N, C-alpha and C positions, 0 to 999 in steps of 0.2 A: 569704630565701620561700624554698623548691623552683621550681622552672615547668614549666606543663604540663610542653614535652615535646614534642618531636617522634612519628605516630603511623603506623602503615604501615598505607592504608586501601587495603589490596586484599584480594581472597578468595584467601584459603586454598583450594586445592581440589585435589585430584589429577589433573597432566589424563590424556587414555584416547588410547593409539593406534589407529588407523585401518591395517586394510590392508587396502582394499581399495578402486580408483580408484576415481575417474571423467570422463567428460569434456573432455578441454579447452575452455573455454569457460565464458565469467561471474564470469568472475574465480579457476578455480578452474586449475592449472595441474599437470600427473600429474610427480611429481619421479622422480632416478636409485635403483631398488629397495637399500633395504631389505638391509643383509647373510643376512637369510633370505630373500629374490628374494621377500616382497611388497612393491609399489609403494604408500606412503603416499600419501597426494593433500597437496595443495597448494596455495595461492591467498596472490595478492596481495596485501600490506601497506601502503597509504602511509602514509612521515612527511614533513614538512615539506623535509628535506633526499633523499626520491626514496624510490620505491618498493624494497620487499624484499621477497625470495617467504618466505612461511609454512607453514609444519605446522602440519595441521590437528594436533595432537597433542603444540603448544604451545601449545595456543593453549589457558589456562583457561578462558574465557566469552566470552560476542557482549554488545556492552548498545547499544540503538537510544541516540542522543542523538538527538534531535532532524532527524526523518528520516534519518535517518543511522544505522550501523549500522557499532558497534566493535570488533573486535576483540581483546583483551589474552591481552598472553603475553612470555614475555623480559622483566618488569618494562615493558615498556611501553604504548598504547592504538592502533593502528593503526589506519588512516581502512579502507574498503576500499569494494565495488563495491557492494552491496548497499545497500539503503535500509527493507526489514523483516529483522525478524528471520526470518520464513514464508522470505523468498527462499534465508533461511542453511540448511534446514530442508529447504528440492525441492534445493540444491543440493547433501547430503548424505548422501542418501535410505539409506543402509546402517548410520547415526548415531541414534544415543536421545536425544535432548538431553528436558531439563527445562529449564519454564519455572517460573526463579524469581518471578520476576519482573512484569510487562506489558511488562519492560525489559530482562532478565539474560533469555541466554540460556544456559544449560549441560550442561553434559555429563551423561547422568546416573547413571556413577557417581562420579564427581565427584561431583555431590549429594546423595546417600544415602548417599557413605563414612560406615564411623562411626567411623574418624578423629578425636576433636578437636579435629582441626580443622575441618573444617564442621560441628559440635555443635549449631553459630546454627542449624539449619534443620529440627530434629529441632522438632514441638509438644510445648511446655506439656505438663505435665501437669494435671491439671485439681485446683481448689483452690479452697474457703471462703471466702478473699479476693483482693486484689488483692494480688501479688506487685510484687518489686522491680523493675525492669526487668535485666537481664541484664547482667553485667561483664563484660567480655570483646568479643577484635575481634570484627568482622564482615561487615559487603557498605562499607559509610560510618563509622569508626570516632572520634570525637571523645568526647573529655579533656569535664568535668562538675562540677559536687559536689551532692550533699544538707547541708543544712548546712557538714559539715565535712570531713564524711567522700567522697575522690573515686571519683570513680567512669568510666567509658567505655562509654557510648551508643553508639549505633548511628542511624547518618539512617535506616534503611527498619522503623526502631520506633517512630518521630517522629512526630507530628500537625501543628506547628506549629512554629514559632519564634516570642516576643515580646520585644520592646526597649522598658525598663521604663526610666525611669529612672537601676535600682545597673545597669544592662547588657543583655542579651540573656539568655531563658532558655529553656529550653524546654520542651516539653510534649510527657509521657512516659504510654505508659497514666493522664490524667488530671492525674499530678502532675507539675509544675515542675522545671525542675534552672539551675543560673547554667553558665553553661557561658564560654571564659575571650575571649568577643567583645561588644564596646558600641555594635555598629549590625550590623544585617541586611543590610549590602554585601557585609558579612566576615562571615560568614554565606558569602553569593550564592561566593561569590571564594571558597572555601574550597571551594565545594562547585558549579564552576560548567561540569563536567563531565553534570548530574545538575538536571531538568527544578525549579522552585519557581515560585512563584504570591507575590508578592506579595498578596494577601487581601485589605487594608489597610495603611496604611500600617506600622504598629508591628504586623505576623499575614505570615506566611513561609510562610505554607501547602506539606506538601507534599500534593501529588493525589494518588498512591496512601498514605492516609491516608482518602480522605476514604469515607463509611459511605458515606454519603448526599446529599441535594441538592430543597431545598425553593425553588420562585419566589416572589423577594414583591415590594415592590410597586416598581413606578420604576424593575426596571432589576435588580435588584440579588435576590443566593440568597443565602439561611441552609444549611449543608454542618455534617454530624453526623459531628464523627470521636474514636474511643476516648476514654473513658472520660468521656463519652456527653454530652461539649462538644458545644456550637452558638457554627457565628463566619460573619457574615455579611462575608460580602464585597462590594468593592465595581461599581458599573456596570461599571467601564473594566475591571475585570478579570473578570465574568461571562462574556465571552465564549468567553475562552480557558480560564477552569476546561471550558467546557461540553465546548469542542475534544477539552482531553487529556485529556480519560472519555469522552469520545463518545457525549455527549448530548445 
């Protein structure tokens, strides 16, 4: 039997070089002028083995993970001095950024590129009937099965994961797909840099997919996700969900 295979969980985007220097400080440093005489912006990124100077032109995107901003560059992620994506925008005021969603900040030229590598950012065409999820690279791709058909789904389009006796199923646009995982702990491990919430013992919720929230008796809540599905969130998980949603 053919294995699931490895997938590159990265954003495919064209980096945009800048040529306006900034005042040193707040994690930003002026780098050596480039060959055309313009100074490129640089900032300090941190790895467990030490710090490194990065140029903004090398960064594909910034990601907010548990109150810390990480920069993705050179195929790795680097911790930065910033705690909010707004601080990145303030640090580079001459650069146009685009919020792909609450946790991702990308240069607008990269996000709006017509290149097929970033076509996932284009809005879907209107259809009279629900369509199958796009199969292809995205922000956080993972393999799944729709019957006998192999698909590549993306976490950003996934409302939640559900553990059933035959494995973990991913819910996308109101339809479920069988994944390679057998337990929700494996899903959390696979996406350990993304915030997912245990809404119930057998439900792992993507907070970004929540469309509405309704309080229930006893401190529980009910959330609505894509596909007109409603999920119950336990009393213990409700405070964390409200914190993540800012309500």
